[in-house]
One Martini backbone bead per residue (centre of mass of N, CA, C, O) as a GRO file, in nm:
protein
   86
    1ALA     BB    1  -1.377   0.402   1.844
    2LEU     BB    2  -1.166   0.213   1.650
    3LEU     BB    3  -0.858   0.259   1.518
    4SER     BB    4  -0.676   0.172   1.225
    5GLY     BB    5  -0.375   0.019   1.036
    6ASP     BB    6  -0.536  -0.143   0.821
    7PHE     BB    7  -0.504  -0.292   0.485
    8PHE     BB    8  -0.679  -0.346   0.162
    9ASP     BB    9  -0.643  -0.440  -0.198
   10VAL     BB   10  -0.807  -0.429  -0.518
   11ILE     BB   11  -0.658  -0.385  -0.850
   12ASP     BB   12  -0.732  -0.276  -1.167
   13LEU     BB   13  -0.482  -0.291  -1.437
   14GLY     BB   14  -0.557  -0.445  -1.674
   15GLU     BB   15  -0.507  -0.690  -1.884
   16SER     BB   16  -0.564  -0.922  -1.657
   17ARG     BB   17  -0.478  -0.739  -1.404
   18LEU     BB   18  -0.389  -0.778  -1.048
   19ALA     BB   19  -0.380  -0.608  -0.749
   20ILE     BB   20  -0.252  -0.696  -0.422
   21THR     BB   21  -0.307  -0.571  -0.079
   22LEU     BB   22  -0.125  -0.553   0.235
   23GLY     BB   23  -0.150  -0.384   0.564
   24ASP     BB   24   0.054  -0.250   0.848
   25VAL     BB   25   0.042  -0.041   1.121
   26SER     BB   26   0.178   0.079   1.383
   27GLY     BB   27  -0.044   0.086   1.599
   28LYS     BB   28  -0.299   0.323   1.701
   29GLY     BB   29  -0.531   0.531   1.589
   30ILE     BB   30  -0.488   0.822   1.425
   31ALA     BB   31  -0.192   0.793   1.339
   32ALA     BB   32  -0.229   0.507   1.199
   33SER     BB   33  -0.457   0.605   1.003
   34VAL     BB   34  -0.303   0.821   0.849
   35LEU     BB   35  -0.074   0.636   0.749
   36MET     BB   36  -0.249   0.429   0.611
   37THR     BB   37  -0.382   0.634   0.404
   38ALA     BB   38  -0.115   0.720   0.269
   39THR     BB   39  -0.011   0.445   0.190
   40HIS     BB   40  -0.258   0.335   0.031
   41GLY     BB   41  -0.287   0.576  -0.172
   42HIS     BB   42  -0.004   0.565  -0.294
   43LEU     BB   43   0.003   0.267  -0.386
   44HIS     BB   44  -0.242   0.277  -0.566
   45ALA     BB   45  -0.130   0.493  -0.762
   46ALA     BB   46   0.133   0.342  -0.839
   47LEU     BB   47   0.009   0.089  -0.952
   48ARG     BB   48  -0.169   0.236  -1.171
   49SER     BB   49   0.080   0.380  -1.319
   50THR     BB   50   0.288   0.124  -1.344
   51GLY     BB   51   0.218  -0.203  -1.279
   52ASP     BB   52   0.458  -0.228  -1.055
   53CYS     BB   53   0.559  -0.341  -0.757
   54GLY     BB   54   0.842  -0.238  -0.715
   55ARG     BB   55   0.799   0.051  -0.803
   56ALA     BB   56   0.561   0.118  -0.610
   57MET     BB   57   0.717   0.063  -0.347
   58THR     BB   58   0.946   0.261  -0.387
   59LEU     BB   59   0.768   0.514  -0.405
   60THR     BB   60   0.627   0.482  -0.135
   61ASN     BB   61   0.873   0.481   0.044
   62ALA     BB   62   0.979   0.766  -0.048
   63PHE     BB   63   0.729   0.911   0.062
   64ILE     BB   64   0.693   0.792   0.370
   65GLU     BB   65   0.973   0.792   0.525
   66PRO     BB   66   0.995   1.115   0.584
   67ARG     BB   67   0.691   1.111   0.748
   68ILE     BB   68   0.777   0.908   0.968
   69PRO     BB   69   0.794   0.813   1.266
   70ALA     BB   70   1.049   0.661   1.437
   71ALA     BB   71   0.828   0.446   1.596
   72LYS     BB   72   0.732   0.372   1.310
   73PHE     BB   73   0.556   0.128   1.084
   74VAL     BB   74   0.530  -0.045   0.759
   75THR     BB   75   0.355  -0.332   0.636
   76VAL     BB   76   0.392  -0.475   0.302
   77TRP     BB   77   0.188  -0.657   0.065
   78ALA     BB   78   0.245  -0.740  -0.292
   79ALA     BB   79   0.062  -0.828  -0.598
   80VAL     BB   80   0.066  -0.955  -0.939
   81ILE     BB   81  -0.198  -1.072  -1.136
   82ASP     BB   82  -0.214  -1.289  -1.427
   83THR     BB   83  -0.482  -1.450  -1.572
   84ALA     BB   84  -0.374  -1.524  -1.863
   85ARG     BB   85  -0.072  -1.632  -1.760
   86ARG     BB   86  -0.072  -1.744  -1.457
   0.00000   0.00000   0.00000
């Protein structure tokens, strides 16, 4: 089985707001999967607690950066969509 470092998520933030995230961790295998899981989990929790993309990304970066090997990186895209305000 091939392990991957890709993730996506759609998170209900309540009050007609949805967060959408896409991410990719460099490399493959168990190390990339573990880093993906940590990044995805922290970002999900940060978005749920703050409801703000910028703040959630800053918190996630502060958590991940000291734990990531020097040769690895994570690329993440995130947006919050407010369906009521369009």
